[in-house]
N, C-alpha and C positions, 0 to 999 in steps of 0.2 A: 830690690836693693842692687844698685849698680856699683861694682867694685872697680878698682883700677884695671884689674885684669880684663873685666868685661869691656871697658872703654877701649883698651888697647886691642882687644880681639876685634871690636867693631871697626877699628882702623886697619885691620888686616895684619897687626903685629902682635899676636899672642905671645906671651912669655910663659915658658914652662920650666920649672925647676928641674935640675938634673935628676933628682930622686923620682920625679913624676915621669920623666922620659924613660928612666930605667924600669919603672913600673909598667909602662906601656910595652917595653921590650919583653918583659916577663909575660904579659898577657899574650903577646904574639907567640912566645915559646910555649905557653900553655895550650894555645889553639893548635899550633902545628903538632906538638907532642900528643895531644889528645886525639887529633884526627888520625895520626899514624897508629896510635894504640887502638883506635876504633877499627881500622882496617885489619889489624892483626887479630883482634878479638872476633871480628865478623867472620873470619875464615876458619875459626875453630869448628871442627866437625861435631865434637861431643864435649859437653861441659858437665863433668861429674855425672855422666850417663843421663843427663836431662834432655838430650836431643839437641837439635840445631837452633831451636827457638831462643833459648836463653842467651847463647853468645850473639845471635843476631840482634836480639833486643838490647843487650848491653852495648853492642857496637853502635846501634842507632842512637842510644842515649849519649854515649861518649862523643859520637859525631856531632850531635846537637850542641853539646857543651863546648866542643872545639870551635864550631862555627860561631856560637855566641861570644866566646872569648875573642875571636878575631874581629867580630862586628863592633865590639866595644871600643876598639883602638881609635878609629877615626872620630868617634864621638868624644872620647877622652881628649883628643887633640883640640877639639873645639870647646873644651871645658863644659860639656853638658853634664849637669849635676845628677840627672836621673841615671845616666849610664855609669857615672862614678859610683853610685850606690850599687848598681848591678855588679860592677867589678869588685867592690868592697865585699859584698855578700859572697861572690864566687871564691874570693881568696880566703875568707874565713870558713867557708865550707871546706875548702882544701885543707885549711889548718886543722879542722876537726877530724876529717878523714885521715889526714896524715898522722895525727897523734894516735888514733886508733890503730892504724896499720903499723906504726912504729912499735906500739906495744905488742902487736901480733908477731912481727918478724924478729923482735928481740927476745920473745919469750916472757915478757913482763906479766902476762895474764896467767902464766902457769902457777904462780904462787897465790892466787886469789883464795883458794880453799885454806891454805896455811894462814893467810892474813885473817880470814874470818874466824878461824878456830882460836888463834892467839888473841884476837880482840875480845872474843868471848871470855877467855881465861883472865884477861886484864880489863874487864869491863869497867872497873872503878875509874880508869883513866878517862872514860867518856864524860865523867862529871865535869871535866874542864870546860867542855863546850857550853853547858847550861850556865855554869858559874861565870864564864867570860861573857856570855850573852846578857846575863842579868846586869853585869857591870856596865856594858855598853848601853843597855836600856836605861839604867840609872843616869848615865852621863847625858843621854839624850833629853832627859827631863830636868836637867840642871840649868840654871840661868847662864846665858852666854857670857856674862861678865864674871862668872865664878872661875877663878884660876884653877880650881881642881877638876873642872869638866874635862879638859884635854887629858889630864893625868889619868883620871878614872877610865876614860875611853881607851887610852893606850894600854893600861893595865889589863882591861878586859880582852882586847885583841891579843895581847901577849899571852894571857892565860890560855886562850884557844889555840894559839900557835904552838905553845909549849906542849899542850895536850896532844896535838896532831903529831909533833915530832916524837913524843914519848910513845905514842901508839905505833908509829912506824918502826921505832927502834926495838920495841918489845914484841912486835908481831912476828919477827923472824922472816918476814917476807923478802927483804933485801938479801938476806943470807941464802934463802931458798933459791932465789933467782940466780945468785952468783954461783951456787954449787950444783944446780940442776943441769944435767947433760943437755936437755933440750933448750936451755937458755944460757946462762953463764956469760962470762966476758967474751968467749969465742963467738957467741951469737950476737952480742951487742956491738963488737968492734969489727964485724965483717963488712964487706963492701955494700951489700944490699941495705943493711941497717943504716950505715953511715949516709948513703945516698938518700934514703927515706927521711932521715933526720934533717939533712940539709934542705931537701925540698920543702919539708914541713916548716922549717925556720924561714925560708924565703916566702912561703905563703903568709906567714905571720908578719914579716917585715913589710911586704908589699901591701897587705891589708892595713897596717898601721899608717903607711904613706897616704893611702886614699882617705883614711880616717882623719888625718891631721890637716889635709889640704881642702877642707870644706870651704873656707873663706875664698880660696882661689877660684872655686867653682861657683861662687855666688850663693852658697847655701844659706837658707833661711833657718830661723829657730825651729819652726814647725817641721821642716824637712829633717833637721838634725834629730829632733825628738822621735820622728818616725823611724829612721833607720836604726837609732839606738834601741828602740823598742823591739824591732825585728831582730836585732843582733842578740838581745837577751833571749829571744825565742829560738835562736839557732841550734843550741844543743837539743832542744826538743824536736826540731825539724830533722836533725841527723838521726835521732832515735826513731822518729816516725818513718823515715825512709828505709832505715836498715831493718827494723823489727816489725814493721806493719805494712807499708806500701809495697815493698819488694816481695815479701812472702805472700801478700795478697795476690799480686799479679802472677807470681809463680804458681800458686795453688789453682788459679783460674786456668792457666795453661795446662797444668798437670791433669785437670779434670777431663781433658780431651785426649789423654794418653793412657797407655797401659803400664805406667811407671810402677815398679815394685821395689824401688830403693836399691836394687842390685843390678839388673840388666838395663840396657839403654831404653829410654822412653820412646815409644813409637806412637805416632798420631793415629787415633782410632775414631776421631770425630765424636759424635754424640752417643757412642755405644755405652759408655758408663751411665749416662742419663737414661738411656733406654732400659738398661738393666735395673736401674734404680726405681723408675717410675712405672714400668710396665704392669698393667693389671688386665686380667682376663676373667670372664664370667662363664660359668657352665651350670646348666640346670640338670640335676640328677635326682633319682628317687630318694626319698628321705632316708638318711642313715647310710647311704652308699658313697663310695669314693669316686671322685671324678676320673674320667677316662681320657678325654681329649687333652687335658692340661697336665696329666701326670708326668709326661716326658720332659717338660721344660719349665713347669711352674710348680710352686708349692702353695698349699692352701693357707690362706690368711684368716678367713672367717667364712661363715655361712649363716643363712637365715632361711626359715621355713615359710613357704607359701603354698598352702593347700597340702597336697600329697608329695610335693617336691621340695628339694633344697636348692637354693641359689648359692653356688660356691664362688667365693671370691679368691682368686689365686694370683700370685705374683712371682716374678723371677727372683726378686729379692724381698722375701716376706719379712725379714728382720727389720728393714727400714720402716715398713708400714706399721708393724707392731710397736716399734720404739716410738714412732710418731704418735701413735694413739696413746702410749704411756706418757709421752711428753705432754700431750694435751690434757690428760687427766691430772698430771702433776701440776700443770699451770693453773687449772681450775681450782684445785685444792689449795695451792699456794696463794692465789688471789683471795680466796675466802679466809684462810687462816692468817694471812699477813696484813690485810687491809682493814677488815672489819674490827679486829681487836685494836689496830692502830688508831682507828677513828675514836674508839672508846677511850683509849689512853690519852689521845690528843685533847679530847673534851675534858678529861679529868685534870690533865696537866695545865690546861688553860685557866683553871680556877685558881683563886688566891688562897692557897693553903700553906701552912708552915713547911719549910724545907723543900719547896717545889723545885728549886734549881738543882738540888741534890738528886731528886728523883728523875729529873730530865736527863742528867748525866748518866745515872745508873741504867736507865732503859736504853740509852744509846750505846753503852759499852759493848754489847754483843755484836753490833754492826761493824766494829773495828777489830774484832777478834779474827784470827786466822782460821780458815775452814778446817785445817788439820787438827788444831787444838780443840776446836768446837766438837769435831767428830769424835775425838778421843773421849771427851767428857760424856757425850751422849752414848757412846758405846758402853760405858760403864753404867749409865742410867738405864739403858735398855737391856742390860744383862739379865737373863731370865732367872738366875739364881741369886746373885748378890746385888742386882740393880735396884735403885731406889723406887723406880716406877712400879715394878711388880711387887716390891715390898709394900708400897702404899696400897696397891690394889688388894693384896692379900689381907692387909689390916682392915680395909674397908669391908671386905667380904666376911671377915671374922665378926665385925660389928653387926652386920646384917644377920648372920647366923645366930648371934647371941640374942637377937630380937625375935628369934623363932622362924626366920625365913631360911628356906633350904636353897642356898646359893652356892654353887661350886666355883672354886678358884679357877679363872680362865688360864692362868699361867701363860700369858701371851709371849710367843717367840718373836719378838720385835725384829730381829735381824736375820731370821731364817724362814719365817712363814711368808710365802709368796703373796698371801692375801693381805698382809699388814706391812710389808716392806716399804711400799710406796707411801703409806701413811706415816711410817716412822721417819723417812727422810723429809717429808713435808713439814712435820712438826719441828724437826731440827732447823730446817731452812727458814721457816716462818719465824721461829724464835730469834734467829739471827738478824732477820731483816725488819722485824716489827719496829725496832728502835729507830731505824733510819726513816721509815714511813711515818712514824709518830712525829719526829722532828719536822719533817716537811709539812705534814698536815697541821701541826701546831703553828708553824709560821703562817700558813694560810688562814687559820682561825684568828690569829692576832691581827690579820689584815682586814677582817670583816668590820665594817663601820659600826661602832657601838651605838650611834644614834638610831640606826635601823632597828637594832635589838631593843633599845629602850622604847622606841615608838611602837613597835609591835606588842611589847609588854603592856603599854598603856592602852592599846586597842583590845586587850584581852586575850592575846595569843598565848597558849601554854608552851611548855618547853618543846614538846614534840612538833607543834606547828612551826615554832621558830626555827627548829632544826631543819624541817623538811621544806619549808617555804622560803627561808632566807639564807641560812648558813650553808646548806647543801648546794643550792644553785651557785652561790658565790664562791664555793670551794671547787667548782667545776674544773678550772684550769689546774689547780693543785692536785685534785683527784686524778685527772687525766695523766699528769706527770707520774704520779705514784703508780698508777695502773700500768702505764707503758713500761716504766723501768722494772717493775716487778715481773711483768710478763716476759720481757726480753731476758731478764735474768733466769726465769724459769725455763724458757725455750733453750737456753744455753747451759742448762744444769749438767754438770759432770763431776766437779770436785766433791760435792756433797755425797753422791752415790759411791764414788771411787774410794773415798776415805772412810765412810761409815760402814760399808759392807765388806771392805777388805778383800779377802780371797774368794768371796762367794762367786759361784758361777750361775746363779739363778738369772733367768731372763727378766724377772720382775724388776730388777734394778736398772735395766737398760733404758736410757733415753737416747735421743738421736745423736747427741754429741758423744755419749759413751759408745754407741754403735760405730760412730765414725772413728773413734779411738781404736776400737778393736779391729776394724777393717784396715786402718792404716799402719798401726804400730804392733799388731800381733799377727795379722795375716799378710802384712806388707803389700796390701793393694792400695797404694798411694793414690793412684788415679781415681779409683772408685771412691775413696775417702774424701778426696778433694771435691768430687761431684756432689757427694752427700753434704759437704759443708756449704756449697753454693746453693743447693736446693733449700737447705735450712735458712740461708740468708734470704732467699726469695719469699719463703713462708713468713718469716719475721717481718719482712718489708711489707708484704700484703696486709698482714694483721695490723701493723702500725698505721698504714694508710687508712684502713677502715676505721680505726680508732680516731684518727684525725678528722675524718669526714663526720663521724657520729658526734664528736665533741664540738665541731664547728657549728653543727645544727642545733646545739643545745642553747638554752636561754643565756647561759653565762657568757657566750661568745657573741651574742647579738648586740647591735648598737642600741 
């Protein structure tokens, strides 16, 4: 599509609105300002005791942003639409970060706890949102010629707006911010806050200028839809950068340092990984302690060969023991969470009364919070008043009434190191079975019914149909369920932490729990970061192996 601007540009006489020229000037200011800030950040010797790497990395990132901002200007002058989109995204990124930083410097985030508490106390006001949404939903299904359609839609939006205003007024958040010494009007109306607000507003205005001038740049409908889609994803990108990408890079850097959250981080290379992964072996007479390894390593395990024991020792035995516990946990979790899910999926795939209700009921545990689930299971596992031991005692009484001499095991689910792992597996499997069931059920419903009917006509029984037809066709679905369950098991932490509470038993420790203890109780942040990256490599290798195995199966063949 050739616009008038394109024709005039081809003649060497491009026309640029004043607003666009001002936007280009702003891009130059951003570039120069960011490059200057990059030089200042790059010279910082220590950034929150994290060493020189962090300011140098931030300086490089800021420098690249500044260069990119300057590079866009000549392309904007030639009305290049691709670079307009780059400038648009940069300004809306600036708008997002500006809003966050404005909230920080003004103290707006200090009242979040007060906001949440008072929203909980006035939870009935939240009903305005579903009521308003229902009204908007109803208006969307009314005939366009119906005069009441716009009225119902506006009423629905008004109800949601009034609910939002009422929540803010009753939350006490604004009053808290105004009265808090760390925030207040003094913080809001000081020079740094005013400057931050002004820059944020300029980012928004310049972004809107680039957004409205699409026709001038010869933008097509497909290009407009593309950048609008990316713009909707912008908040998620900001969240990804702040709370995932940057901490991920930082943790990788810290894994090569001796950072302890207090003193300055010093580069020590691969020493953390050496401490973590080092293993030594020594052969000693059966039943005796190792001698050569005693000064620097701790025994992890041993096995007997003839008259000698082969001792396996490590500098960090806790990692290897927790890794073994994690593998045992994953094997049990895969068994308890997938096999029953298969059975439930087969059952829910049948045409029985109330099947939709049962599908929803089985899925409910998957959306429950781990803390709430753990509290319920703590009560169930209680050896005195818990329902599980009560049921076992009742069953034992029935057996004894039949003349069998059976003693009540009185299982200590939360304290016996021999059963603690099984306890958390049962709880975790109960929570994830519903999700696996729904995924497997979706796969079952995708199996062609004509194949099932043809095999039935050929005389295949239920087991043959399941093993020869259904199971191979469920290969991709089963692979997804196994991978997600296994990754969840390898990263298990919340289940153990909430279920066992203040327990100090090593039987509850998985790799992530060991990582948590190393980083947040012993403050060995560098070692904890190395542990996290080793766990990532282990999960990655296991997932790659699963991909290879799955691709070689019949379900993936042409």
